LUMLUMMI-128722 format. One line per 4 residues: number of its first residue (from 1); their letters; for each residue y, z, x of C-alpha. Coordinates in nm, 3 decimals, padded with zeros to 5 digits. Last residue first. Layout:
! residues N
NUM> a> Y/Z/X; ...;
***
This chain:
! residues 245
245> kidv> -04.506/01.098/-02.846; -04.704/00.745/-02.762; -05.077/00.697/-02.683; -05.153/00.392/-02.516;
241> kyrf> -05.437/00.158/-02.580; -05.486/-00.155/-02.476; -05.837/-00.409/-02.481; -05.915/-00.711/-02.305;
237> qsal> -06.285/-00.862/-02.380; -06.183/-01.167/-02.544; -05.939/-01.185/-02.212; -06.238/-01.251/-02.028;
233> gssr> -06.180/-01.059/-01.675; -05.991/-01.137/-01.342; -05.960/-00.862/-01.092; -05.771/-00.927/-00.752;
229> rwel> -05.751/-00.706/-00.527; -05.520/-00.619/-00.227; -05.636/-00.302/-00.003; -05.505/-00.075/00.301;
225> atgd> -05.091/-00.122/00.201; -04.931/00.210/00.398; -04.751/00.435/00.151; -04.806/00.737/00.405;
221> hala> -05.080/00.833/00.185; -05.239/00.544/00.176; -05.202/00.271/-00.059; -05.362/00.033/-00.260;
217> lrei> -05.215/-00.269/-00.437; -05.394/-00.388/-00.764; -05.357/-00.703/-00.920; -05.524/-00.726/-01.273;
213> rvvp> -05.588/-01.046/-01.414; -05.699/-01.093/-01.755; -05.850/-01.463/-01.858; -05.786/-01.674/-02.157;
209> sgvp> -06.075/-01.944/-02.130; -05.945/-02.293/-01.930; -06.269/-02.369/-01.764; -06.554/-02.250/-02.037;
205> crll> -06.730/-01.935/-01.954; -06.971/-01.795/-01.739; -06.756/-01.514/-01.592; -06.847/-01.632/-01.240;
201> raaa> -06.851/-02.024/-01.264; -06.545/-01.990/-01.496; -06.337/-01.792/-01.211; -06.425/-02.075/-01.009;
197> edav> -06.359/-02.333/-01.214; -06.041/-02.161/-01.333; -06.017/-01.976/-01.600; -05.677/-01.916/-01.754;
193> avtl> -05.384/-01.635/-01.702; -05.264/-01.340/-01.842; -05.101/-01.085/-01.611; -05.156/-00.735/-01.546;
189> eeea> -04.970/-00.558/-01.238; -05.152/-00.236/-01.093; -04.956/00.009/-00.804; -05.229/00.206/-00.644;
185> raii> -05.267/00.573/-00.528; -05.431/00.800/-00.209; -05.653/00.539/-00.100; -05.838/00.708/00.246;
181> qgcv> -05.889/00.513/00.533; -06.179/00.693/00.763; -06.353/00.339/00.834; -06.683/00.424/00.716;
177> aeyv> -06.679/00.749/00.509; -06.359/00.678/00.351; -06.358/00.300/00.285; -06.705/00.373/00.155;
173> pyll> -06.585/00.631/-00.059; -06.305/00.349/-00.199; -06.575/00.109/-00.247; -06.763/00.166/-00.559;
169> pgle> -07.076/-00.039/-00.672; -07.237/00.000/-00.281; -07.125/-00.109/00.020; -07.461/00.011/00.185;
165> dttl> -07.619/-00.253/-00.015; -07.384/-00.549/00.071; -07.577/-00.449/00.448; -07.290/-00.258/00.635;
161> dmlg> -07.179/-00.406/01.013; -06.859/-00.600/00.859; -06.729/-00.253/00.706; -06.647/-00.093/01.027;
157> afre> -06.400/-00.370/01.052; -06.170/-00.192/00.821; -05.860/-00.074/00.990; -05.819/-00.365/01.206;
153> fpll> -05.935/-00.582/00.989; -05.684/-00.542/00.692; -05.840/-00.564/00.376; -05.838/-00.841/00.092;
149> idea> -06.042/-00.851/-00.265; -06.124/-01.124/-00.464; -06.285/-00.983/-00.812; -06.505/-01.125/-01.099;
145> lfpe> -06.496/-00.921/-01.369; -06.736/-00.898/-01.661; -07.045/-01.026/-01.571; -07.337/-01.020/-01.798;
141> dgwl> -07.665/-00.859/-01.675; -07.607/-00.476/-01.817; -07.246/-00.473/-01.710; -07.210/-00.647/-01.397;
137> rlrq> -06.903/-00.681/-01.138; -06.872/-00.989/-00.915; -06.714/-00.930/-00.565; -06.549/-01.142/-00.314;
133> mria> -06.461/-00.999/00.009; -06.191/-01.120/00.246; -06.163/-00.891/00.563; -05.845/-00.960/00.773;
129> kgga> -05.725/-01.116/01.120; -05.366/-01.124/01.266; -05.198/-01.434/01.333; -04.928/-01.406/01.118;
125> mvgl> -04.886/-01.024/00.990; -05.175/-00.885/00.742; -04.875/-00.694/00.551; -05.067/-00.645/00.224;
121> ptap> -04.827/-00.741/-00.003; -05.014/-01.078/-00.087; -04.972/-01.450/-00.052; -05.267/-01.588/-00.008;
117> lrwa> -05.482/-01.576/00.247; -05.557/-01.868/00.539; -05.282/-01.806/00.764; -05.375/-01.449/00.798;
113> dvve> -05.713/-01.573/00.970; -06.046/-01.504/00.793; -06.320/-01.242/00.846; -06.634/-01.290/00.569;
109> rrli> -06.768/-01.146/00.277; -06.873/-01.332/00.009; -07.120/-01.249/-00.317; -07.081/-00.882/-00.342;
105> rsap> -07.255/-00.751/-00.638; -07.138/-00.478/-00.808; -07.312/-00.281/-01.153; -07.115/-00.131/-01.355;
101> iagg> -07.035/00.269/-01.324; -07.164/00.481/-01.613; -06.920/00.630/-01.827; -07.046/00.589/-02.144;
97> gslr> -07.241/00.290/-02.256; -07.082/00.020/-02.411; -06.804/-00.182/-02.235; -06.454/-00.317/-02.352;
93> ffrf> -06.189/-00.348/-02.068; -05.883/-00.208/-01.996; -06.027/00.106/-01.932; -06.222/-00.029/-01.719;
89> lsqd> -06.035/-00.087/-01.458; -05.988/00.276/-01.396; -06.297/00.373/-01.419; -06.331/00.506/-01.094;
85> frar> -06.056/00.497/-00.965; -05.964/00.882/-00.941; -05.709/00.971/-00.632; -05.803/01.291/-00.432;
81> rvft> -05.551/01.543/-00.409; -05.524/01.752/-00.089; -05.549/02.089/-00.235; -05.361/02.384/-00.352;
77> gsgq> -05.516/02.723/-00.382; -05.842/02.855/-00.540; -05.755/03.068/-00.856; -05.580/02.784/-01.084;
73> rrel> -05.596/02.478/-00.880; -05.301/02.331/-00.765; -05.290/01.969/-00.649; -05.130/01.786/-00.338;
69> lged> -04.989/01.400/-00.294; -04.964/01.366/-00.668; -04.561/01.312/-00.632; -04.525/01.619/-00.814;
65> vlqe> -04.761/01.858/-00.646; -04.576/01.720/-00.319; -04.275/01.811/-00.480; -04.416/02.168/-00.581;
61> lakr> -04.543/02.210/-00.198; -04.205/02.176/-00.036; -04.050/02.441/-00.357; -04.317/02.661/-00.261;
57> vtgl> -04.266/02.632/00.122; -03.895/02.662/00.081; -03.985/03.009/-00.130; -04.163/03.183/00.113;
53> svgy> -03.905/03.169/00.403; -03.956/02.972/00.711; -04.098/02.978/01.040; -04.299/02.655/01.016;
49> sdal> -04.622/02.913/01.128; -04.483/03.195/00.918; -04.438/02.998/00.607; -04.744/02.790/00.607;
45> tsea> -04.954/03.120/00.654; -04.774/03.231/00.342; -04.829/02.941/00.152; -05.197/02.953/00.224;
41> piar> -05.392/02.716/00.431; -05.412/02.372/00.274; -05.760/02.332/00.028; -05.999/02.039/00.090;
37> dpaw> -06.061/01.825/-00.207; -05.908/01.520/00.011; -05.941/01.609/00.431; -05.668/01.821/00.542;
33> egaa> -05.551/01.681/00.895; -05.619/01.340/00.795; -05.275/01.186/00.978; -05.157/01.102/00.621;
29> vrrt> -05.208/01.487/00.492; -05.006/01.597/00.790; -04.712/01.310/00.779; -04.678/01.444/00.390;
25> lvdr> -04.652/01.794/00.490; -04.407/01.757/00.785; -04.218/01.504/00.483; -04.219/01.807/00.275;
21> lray> -04.116/02.038/00.555; -03.795/01.840/00.595; -03.730/01.815/00.222; -03.786/02.186/00.201;
17> lplr> -03.492/02.236/00.481; -03.289/02.017/00.275; -03.185/01.705/00.457; -02.897/01.660/00.733;
13> sdta> -03.164/01.816/00.979; -03.328/01.502/00.994; -03.673/01.650/01.147; -03.709/01.785/01.511;
9> hlla> -03.673/02.135/01.414; -03.998/02.086/01.190; -04.210/01.987/01.429; -04.136/02.196/01.665;
5> aest> -04.195/02.501/01.368; -04.501/02.369/01.353; -04.562/02.344/01.735; -04.476/02.758/01.738;
1> m> -04.136/02.852/01.859;
***
C-alpha cells in the first residue's frame, strides 16, 4: 500500500470514497504541497497513488472545483486556484483610471496583546499576540479607504522585519512570500456607519459623515482565519451594482 493510499484508508469509512479522497486532497493543498497556480498530478497518477478508480478521482476533483479550491484549465490540467483580491474592495467605490492599484500607506504597525483587540472572529487566544496595522488607501493624493488590519502574530511575525516600502500596495502576495500564508477565500460583511474622529481625520471629512464599512475575514484553504480587516470609505463614493438574471 502506498503512503497516499494509507492516508485515504485512515479517513472516515462511513463517507463515500470520493468524499474521503476530496478531504485528503484538501489537506494536501492546505499544507502547501501544491502551490497556487501549479498543476496537481494528473487524474491517472492520483488514481494509481490512492488505489481508486478514475471515476472516484474525477468526482473528488469536481467537488473541489465547485468549492473553488481547484480550477480546470483547458489543455493544461487542474490547478490549485489562487484567489484574486486585487480589485475586490474597489468594486464598491467609484474610482477613475481603470484597473490601476491604489497607493497604500502604512500609518501604524505594532504587536499587541490579544486582550487589547476589538472583538473579531480571528481566533487569537487570550494571552496571545497579534499584529495590528492601520493603513490608508489613496487614489492620486486623495484618501478613499481607511483600514484596520489584524493578524495572528505567530503566523505573520516576519512582517515586522519588513520596511513599509517592502509591504507594498498589496498585502496578500507578501503574506505568501514572507510568511508562507496563503489567503484562499474571504467572507465580507457590509454595513453603514458614521465617521468617528479617527476615520474623519484619515478620510478628510467631517466627524459624523456617513461611511460604508466592509469587514473581511480572510481564510486559508483549510478554513483557518488568517486576517481580519475593517475598511471604511465615504458613503458618497459608494456604489453597488449587480446583474440579476
